[in-house]
N, C-alpha and C positions, 0 to 999 in steps of 0.2 A: 679673393682667391688669387694666388700668385701664379705666375707663368712658370710651370715646372721645367720647361725647355730652356728658357732664357730669362732669368729673374731681372735682367737689366733692360728688357724690351720696353718700348714706349707704349703708352696707352693708345687705344685704337684711334682716338681723335688726332693725336699727334702723328701717328703713322699715315693716316689718310692725307694729312697736309703735306707730306713729303712728295716731291716730284717723282712720278713713275719712271722717268728716264734713268733714275739711279739704279734700277733693277733690270737685269737681263732676262729674268725668268728661268735662268739655268742654275741648278744646284748640283754639286758633285757630292755624292754620299757614299761612304764606305760602310758596309754592314757585314756582320759575320756570314760566312757561306751558308750556314744552316738557315739563317733568317732569309737570305736571298732566295734559297730554294723554296722555302715556305711561301714567301711572297709571290714568287714566280708561279708556283702551283695554284695559289689562290687566284691570281690574275687569270690564268688559263681557265680555271673553273668558272670564273665570271665572264669569260669570253672577251677579255680586253687585254691590251698590252700592259706590261709591267708599269710603265711610266703613268699611264692613265689610272691604273689601279692605285699607285702610290699617291697621285694627286687627289684621288677620291678619299683615300684614308686620311691624308693630311687635312683636307678640307673638312672632313667630318670631325676630326679631333679639334680643329680650330673652332668649329661651330659649337662643339660641346664646351670648350673653354669659355667661349663668349657667353653661352647660356649660363654657365656657372658664375661668371662675373656679374651678369644681370641678376641672377638669383641672390647672390651675396648682397648686392645693392638693395634689392627688394627686402631682404631679411633685415638689413640695417634700418631701412626706412620704416618697416613695420615695427621694429623695436622702438624707434624714436616716437612713433605714433602711439604705441602702448604707453610709453612713459609720459607723454603729453596728456593722454586720456586720464591717466592716474592722477596727474597734477590737477587737471580740470575737475575730476570727481572730488578731490580733496578741497579745492577752492569752493565748489558748490556746497559741500558739507559745511564748511566754515561759514559760508554766507547764510545757509539755513539756520545754523546755530546762532549767529548774530541776529538774524531776523526774529527768531524765537525769543531770544533774550530781550530784544527791543519790545516785541509784542507783550511779553510777560511784564516788563516794567510799565508799559503803557496801561495794561489792565490793572496793575497794582495801584497806579496813580489814579485811575478812574474810581476804583473801589475805595480808595482813601479820600476821595473828594478833591484831589489836587487839580483836576481838569474841569472844575465847575466854573 
């Protein structure tokens, strides 16, 4: 799942490795007035300041993206597992067929007296 906000963003492991001193924790954001009004009203309805409300929204969205990334990785791993299981079933089938062929030849040899 790609990051819809910034497609050039680094994977979480790389982002964690960066020193936190590089980040001030401050972000300047310009939004349409109508959105500002809606966000302000929603924050008031929740009983929190706008900044706190925005942090909660961003954190929630970030968590949803992280869960989506994990789900995509799980889906890919499950697909690989299904493919490997199919290969294993095919190998088991071939092994059974070879064993049956060997058993049949052995029985034929016994019946013809070759193993006396």
